[in-house]
Chimera marker file (.cmm) of the C-alpha trace (Angstrom):
<marker_set name="trace">
<marker id="1" x="-7.712" y="-7.056" z="-20.088" r="1" g="1" b="0" radius="0.5"/>
<marker id="2" x="-10.525" y="-5.291" z="-21.869" r="1" g="1" b="0" radius="0.5"/>
<marker id="3" x="-14.047" y="-6.116" z="-20.911" r="1" g="1" b="0" radius="0.5"/>
<marker id="4" x="-16.191" y="-7.847" z="-23.436" r="1" g="1" b="0" radius="0.5"/>
<marker id="5" x="-19.689" y="-6.524" z="-24.024" r="1" g="1" b="0" radius="0.5"/>
<marker id="6" x="-22.139" y="-9.196" z="-22.872" r="1" g="1" b="0" radius="0.5"/>
<marker id="7" x="-19.701" y="-12.131" z="-22.938" r="1" g="1" b="0" radius="0.5"/>
<marker id="8" x="-21.214" y="-15.563" z="-23.501" r="1" g="1" b="0" radius="0.5"/>
<marker id="9" x="-21.423" y="-18.074" z="-20.691" r="1" g="1" b="0" radius="0.5"/>
<marker id="10" x="-18.413" y="-20.397" z="-21.032" r="1" g="1" b="0" radius="0.5"/>
<marker id="11" x="-20.867" y="-23.282" z="-21.414" r="1" g="1" b="0" radius="0.5"/>
<marker id="12" x="-21.822" y="-21.910" z="-24.840" r="1" g="1" b="0" radius="0.5"/>
<marker id="13" x="-18.177" y="-22.015" z="-25.901" r="1" g="1" b="0" radius="0.5"/>
<marker id="14" x="-17.799" y="-25.484" z="-24.409" r="1" g="1" b="0" radius="0.5"/>
<marker id="15" x="-20.762" y="-26.664" z="-26.476" r="1" g="1" b="0" radius="0.5"/>
<marker id="16" x="-18.858" y="-25.614" z="-29.613" r="1" g="1" b="0" radius="0.5"/>
<marker id="17" x="-15.689" y="-27.376" z="-28.413" r="1" g="1" b="0" radius="0.5"/>
<marker id="18" x="-17.656" y="-30.584" z="-27.864" r="1" g="1" b="0" radius="0.5"/>
<marker id="19" x="-18.872" y="-30.689" z="-31.454" r="1" g="1" b="0" radius="0.5"/>
<marker id="20" x="-20.502" y="-34.089" z="-32.011" r="1" g="1" b="0" radius="0.5"/>
<marker id="21" x="-19.291" y="-35.515" z="-28.675" r="1" g="1" b="0" radius="0.5"/>
<marker id="22" x="-22.224" y="-36.117" z="-26.333" r="1" g="1" b="0" radius="0.5"/>
<marker id="23" x="-22.291" y="-34.600" z="-22.874" r="1" g="1" b="0" radius="0.5"/>
<marker id="24" x="-22.355" y="-38.123" z="-21.433" r="1" g="1" b="0" radius="0.5"/>
<marker id="25" x="-19.216" y="-39.165" z="-23.315" r="1" g="1" b="0" radius="0.5"/>
<marker id="26" x="-17.420" y="-35.902" z="-22.516" r="1" g="1" b="0" radius="0.5"/>
<marker id="27" x="-18.335" y="-36.180" z="-18.833" r="1" g="1" b="0" radius="0.5"/>
<marker id="28" x="-16.938" y="-39.709" z="-18.694" r="1" g="1" b="0" radius="0.5"/>
<marker id="29" x="-13.706" y="-38.617" z="-20.368" r="1" g="1" b="0" radius="0.5"/>
<marker id="30" x="-13.404" y="-35.598" z="-18.059" r="1" g="1" b="0" radius="0.5"/>
<marker id="31" x="-14.081" y="-37.706" z="-14.969" r="1" g="1" b="0" radius="0.5"/>
<marker id="32" x="-17.148" y="-35.733" z="-13.887" r="1" g="1" b="0" radius="0.5"/>
<marker id="33" x="-20.836" y="-36.546" z="-13.638" r="1" g="1" b="0" radius="0.5"/>
<marker id="34" x="-23.081" y="-36.063" z="-16.653" r="1" g="1" b="0" radius="0.5"/>
<marker id="35" x="-25.385" y="-33.748" z="-14.704" r="1" g="1" b="0" radius="0.5"/>
<marker id="36" x="-22.412" y="-31.626" z="-13.621" r="1" g="1" b="0" radius="0.5"/>
<marker id="37" x="-21.251" y="-31.132" z="-17.190" r="1" g="1" b="0" radius="0.5"/>
<marker id="38" x="-24.797" y="-30.628" z="-18.490" r="1" g="1" b="0" radius="0.5"/>
<marker id="39" x="-25.293" y="-27.801" z="-15.964" r="1" g="1" b="0" radius="0.5"/>
<marker id="40" x="-22.146" y="-26.078" z="-17.242" r="1" g="1" b="0" radius="0.5"/>
<marker id="41" x="-23.122" y="-26.522" z="-20.898" r="1" g="1" b="0" radius="0.5"/>
<marker id="42" x="-26.601" y="-25.089" z="-20.286" r="1" g="1" b="0" radius="0.5"/>
<marker id="43" x="-25.263" y="-22.153" z="-18.280" r="1" g="1" b="0" radius="0.5"/>
<marker id="44" x="-26.872" y="-23.295" z="-15.026" r="1" g="1" b="0" radius="0.5"/>
<marker id="45" x="-23.448" y="-23.662" z="-13.379" r="1" g="1" b="0" radius="0.5"/>
<marker id="46" x="-20.098" y="-21.988" z="-13.768" r="1" g="1" b="0" radius="0.5"/>
<marker id="47" x="-16.686" y="-23.422" z="-14.509" r="1" g="1" b="0" radius="0.5"/>
<marker id="48" x="-14.763" y="-24.150" z="-11.321" r="1" g="1" b="0" radius="0.5"/>
<marker id="49" x="-10.962" y="-24.035" z="-11.202" r="1" g="1" b="0" radius="0.5"/>
<marker id="50" x="-10.937" y="-27.852" z="-11.174" r="1" g="1" b="0" radius="0.5"/>
<marker id="51" x="-13.180" y="-27.984" z="-14.241" r="1" g="1" b="0" radius="0.5"/>
<marker id="52" x="-10.979" y="-25.390" z="-15.953" r="1" g="1" b="0" radius="0.5"/>
<marker id="53" x="-7.979" y="-27.705" z="-15.506" r="1" g="1" b="0" radius="0.5"/>
<marker id="54" x="-9.947" y="-30.686" z="-16.785" r="1" g="1" b="0" radius="0.5"/>
<marker id="55" x="-11.167" y="-28.794" z="-19.849" r="1" g="1" b="0" radius="0.5"/>
<marker id="56" x="-7.695" y="-27.440" z="-20.526" r="1" g="1" b="0" radius="0.5"/>
<marker id="57" x="-6.260" y="-30.958" z="-20.517" r="1" g="1" b="0" radius="0.5"/>
<marker id="58" x="-9.099" y="-32.381" z="-22.621" r="1" g="1" b="0" radius="0.5"/>
<marker id="59" x="-8.999" y="-29.724" z="-25.333" r="1" g="1" b="0" radius="0.5"/>
<marker id="60" x="-5.327" y="-28.765" z="-25.307" r="1" g="1" b="0" radius="0.5"/>
<marker id="61" x="-6.057" y="-25.284" z="-24.032" r="1" g="1" b="0" radius="0.5"/>
<marker id="62" x="-4.985" y="-23.536" z="-20.849" r="1" g="1" b="0" radius="0.5"/>
<marker id="63" x="-7.082" y="-23.624" z="-17.692" r="1" g="1" b="0" radius="0.5"/>
<marker id="64" x="-6.726" y="-19.837" z="-17.701" r="1" g="1" b="0" radius="0.5"/>
<marker id="65" x="-8.760" y="-19.700" z="-20.919" r="1" g="1" b="0" radius="0.5"/>
<marker id="66" x="-11.751" y="-21.345" z="-19.246" r="1" g="1" b="0" radius="0.5"/>
<marker id="67" x="-11.337" y="-19.558" z="-15.916" r="1" g="1" b="0" radius="0.5"/>
<marker id="68" x="-10.936" y="-16.237" z="-17.729" r="1" g="1" b="0" radius="0.5"/>
<marker id="69" x="-14.155" y="-16.755" z="-19.687" r="1" g="1" b="0" radius="0.5"/>
<marker id="70" x="-15.970" y="-17.518" z="-16.437" r="1" g="1" b="0" radius="0.5"/>
<marker id="71" x="-14.506" y="-14.433" z="-14.757" r="1" g="1" b="0" radius="0.5"/>
<marker id="72" x="-15.482" y="-12.164" z="-17.668" r="1" g="1" b="0" radius="0.5"/>
<marker id="73" x="-19.008" y="-13.564" z="-17.615" r="1" g="1" b="0" radius="0.5"/>
<marker id="74" x="-19.318" y="-13.210" z="-13.827" r="1" g="1" b="0" radius="0.5"/>
<marker id="75" x="-17.965" y="-9.643" z="-13.792" r="1" g="1" b="0" radius="0.5"/>
<marker id="76" x="-20.322" y="-8.593" z="-16.574" r="1" g="1" b="0" radius="0.5"/>
<marker id="77" x="-23.295" y="-10.076" z="-14.704" r="1" g="1" b="0" radius="0.5"/>
<marker id="78" x="-22.181" y="-8.443" z="-11.433" r="1" g="1" b="0" radius="0.5"/>
<marker id="79" x="-21.809" y="-5.093" z="-13.207" r="1" g="1" b="0" radius="0.5"/>
<marker id="80" x="-25.507" y="-5.117" z="-14.101" r="1" g="1" b="0" radius="0.5"/>
<marker id="81" x="-26.562" y="-5.156" z="-10.426" r="1" g="1" b="0" radius="0.5"/>
<marker id="82" x="-27.591" y="-1.808" z="-8.942" r="1" g="1" b="0" radius="0.5"/>
<marker id="83" x="-25.432" y="-0.949" z="-5.942" r="1" g="1" b="0" radius="0.5"/>
<marker id="84" x="-25.377" y="1.884" z="-3.440" r="1" g="1" b="0" radius="0.5"/>
<marker id="85" x="-22.754" y="4.565" z="-3.915" r="1" g="1" b="0" radius="0.5"/>
<marker id="86" x="-19.455" y="3.457" z="-2.380" r="1" g="1" b="0" radius="0.5"/>
<marker id="87" x="-17.128" y="6.087" z="-0.976" r="1" g="1" b="0" radius="0.5"/>
<marker id="88" x="-13.511" y="5.714" z="-1.950" r="1" g="1" b="0" radius="0.5"/>
<marker id="89" x="-11.147" y="4.669" z="0.799" r="1" g="1" b="0" radius="0.5"/>
<marker id="90" x="-8.026" y="6.785" z="0.494" r="1" g="1" b="0" radius="0.5"/>
<marker id="91" x="-4.881" y="5.884" z="2.369" r="1" g="1" b="0" radius="0.5"/>
<link id1="1" id2="2" r="1" g="1" b="0" radius="0.2"/>
<link id1="2" id2="3" r="1" g="1" b="0" radius="0.2"/>
<link id1="3" id2="4" r="1" g="1" b="0" radius="0.2"/>
<link id1="4" id2="5" r="1" g="1" b="0" radius="0.2"/>
<link id1="5" id2="6" r="1" g="1" b="0" radius="0.2"/>
<link id1="6" id2="7" r="1" g="1" b="0" radius="0.2"/>
<link id1="7" id2="8" r="1" g="1" b="0" radius="0.2"/>
<link id1="8" id2="9" r="1" g="1" b="0" radius="0.2"/>
<link id1="9" id2="10" r="1" g="1" b="0" radius="0.2"/>
<link id1="10" id2="11" r="1" g="1" b="0" radius="0.2"/>
<link id1="11" id2="12" r="1" g="1" b="0" radius="0.2"/>
<link id1="12" id2="13" r="1" g="1" b="0" radius="0.2"/>
<link id1="13" id2="14" r="1" g="1" b="0" radius="0.2"/>
<link id1="14" id2="15" r="1" g="1" b="0" radius="0.2"/>
<link id1="15" id2="16" r="1" g="1" b="0" radius="0.2"/>
<link id1="16" id2="17" r="1" g="1" b="0" radius="0.2"/>
<link id1="17" id2="18" r="1" g="1" b="0" radius="0.2"/>
<link id1="18" id2="19" r="1" g="1" b="0" radius="0.2"/>
<link id1="19" id2="20" r="1" g="1" b="0" radius="0.2"/>
<link id1="20" id2="21" r="1" g="1" b="0" radius="0.2"/>
<link id1="21" id2="22" r="1" g="1" b="0" radius="0.2"/>
<link id1="22" id2="23" r="1" g="1" b="0" radius="0.2"/>
<link id1="23" id2="24" r="1" g="1" b="0" radius="0.2"/>
<link id1="24" id2="25" r="1" g="1" b="0" radius="0.2"/>
<link id1="25" id2="26" r="1" g="1" b="0" radius="0.2"/>
<link id1="26" id2="27" r="1" g="1" b="0" radius="0.2"/>
<link id1="27" id2="28" r="1" g="1" b="0" radius="0.2"/>
<link id1="28" id2="29" r="1" g="1" b="0" radius="0.2"/>
<link id1="29" id2="30" r="1" g="1" b="0" radius="0.2"/>
<link id1="30" id2="31" r="1" g="1" b="0" radius="0.2"/>
<link id1="31" id2="32" r="1" g="1" b="0" radius="0.2"/>
<link id1="32" id2="33" r="1" g="1" b="0" radius="0.2"/>
<link id1="33" id2="34" r="1" g="1" b="0" radius="0.2"/>
<link id1="34" id2="35" r="1" g="1" b="0" radius="0.2"/>
<link id1="35" id2="36" r="1" g="1" b="0" radius="0.2"/>
<link id1="36" id2="37" r="1" g="1" b="0" radius="0.2"/>
<link id1="37" id2="38" r="1" g="1" b="0" radius="0.2"/>
<link id1="38" id2="39" r="1" g="1" b="0" radius="0.2"/>
<link id1="39" id2="40" r="1" g="1" b="0" radius="0.2"/>
<link id1="40" id2="41" r="1" g="1" b="0" radius="0.2"/>
<link id1="41" id2="42" r="1" g="1" b="0" radius="0.2"/>
<link id1="42" id2="43" r="1" g="1" b="0" radius="0.2"/>
<link id1="43" id2="44" r="1" g="1" b="0" radius="0.2"/>
<link id1="44" id2="45" r="1" g="1" b="0" radius="0.2"/>
<link id1="45" id2="46" r="1" g="1" b="0" radius="0.2"/>
<link id1="46" id2="47" r="1" g="1" b="0" radius="0.2"/>
<link id1="47" id2="48" r="1" g="1" b="0" radius="0.2"/>
<link id1="48" id2="49" r="1" g="1" b="0" radius="0.2"/>
<link id1="49" id2="50" r="1" g="1" b="0" radius="0.2"/>
<link id1="50" id2="51" r="1" g="1" b="0" radius="0.2"/>
<link id1="51" id2="52" r="1" g="1" b="0" radius="0.2"/>
<link id1="52" id2="53" r="1" g="1" b="0" radius="0.2"/>
<link id1="53" id2="54" r="1" g="1" b="0" radius="0.2"/>
<link id1="54" id2="55" r="1" g="1" b="0" radius="0.2"/>
<link id1="55" id2="56" r="1" g="1" b="0" radius="0.2"/>
<link id1="56" id2="57" r="1" g="1" b="0" radius="0.2"/>
<link id1="57" id2="58" r="1" g="1" b="0" radius="0.2"/>
<link id1="58" id2="59" r="1" g="1" b="0" radius="0.2"/>
<link id1="59" id2="60" r="1" g="1" b="0" radius="0.2"/>
<link id1="60" id2="61" r="1" g="1" b="0" radius="0.2"/>
<link id1="61" id2="62" r="1" g="1" b="0" radius="0.2"/>
<link id1="62" id2="63" r="1" g="1" b="0" radius="0.2"/>
<link id1="63" id2="64" r="1" g="1" b="0" radius="0.2"/>
<link id1="64" id2="65" r="1" g="1" b="0" radius="0.2"/>
<link id1="65" id2="66" r="1" g="1" b="0" radius="0.2"/>
<link id1="66" id2="67" r="1" g="1" b="0" radius="0.2"/>
<link id1="67" id2="68" r="1" g="1" b="0" radius="0.2"/>
<link id1="68" id2="69" r="1" g="1" b="0" radius="0.2"/>
<link id1="69" id2="70" r="1" g="1" b="0" radius="0.2"/>
<link id1="70" id2="71" r="1" g="1" b="0" radius="0.2"/>
<link id1="71" id2="72" r="1" g="1" b="0" radius="0.2"/>
<link id1="72" id2="73" r="1" g="1" b="0" radius="0.2"/>
<link id1="73" id2="74" r="1" g="1" b="0" radius="0.2"/>
<link id1="74" id2="75" r="1" g="1" b="0" radius="0.2"/>
<link id1="75" id2="76" r="1" g="1" b="0" radius="0.2"/>
<link id1="76" id2="77" r="1" g="1" b="0" radius="0.2"/>
<link id1="77" id2="78" r="1" g="1" b="0" radius="0.2"/>
<link id1="78" id2="79" r="1" g="1" b="0" radius="0.2"/>
<link id1="79" id2="80" r="1" g="1" b="0" radius="0.2"/>
<link id1="80" id2="81" r="1" g="1" b="0" radius="0.2"/>
<link id1="81" id2="82" r="1" g="1" b="0" radius="0.2"/>
<link id1="82" id2="83" r="1" g="1" b="0" radius="0.2"/>
<link id1="83" id2="84" r="1" g="1" b="0" radius="0.2"/>
<link id1="84" id2="85" r="1" g="1" b="0" radius="0.2"/>
<link id1="85" id2="86" r="1" g="1" b="0" radius="0.2"/>
<link id1="86" id2="87" r="1" g="1" b="0" radius="0.2"/>
<link id1="87" id2="88" r="1" g="1" b="0" radius="0.2"/>
<link id1="88" id2="89" r="1" g="1" b="0" radius="0.2"/>
<link id1="89" id2="90" r="1" g="1" b="0" radius="0.2"/>
<link id1="90" id2="91" r="1" g="1" b="0" radius="0.2"/>
</marker_set>
C-alpha cells in the first residue's frame, strides 16, 4: 500500500458520504450517540473497528475501507513526530 501525502481524516470523507443526512439521523441509524458521530465527523475522534463495521454496513462499503483510511491518517500523523534514532535489531 502506498502512503498518501497528508491523507484526510476519515471524518472528512464521512461528511461527504452523509450528504444531506444530519449527524443526528445518521447516528440513530448507525446505533451510536450523536456526540460520538459528531466527534468522528469533526476529526476529534478516530474510527474504531466497530464504527468501521457500522459504516461499512450503512454505506455498502467494506469496514476495511474505513479502517484503512484511519490507519493511513494515523501513520501519517505519527510520521511527523520527531523520534530518537532507533538501532536496527538484527537476528
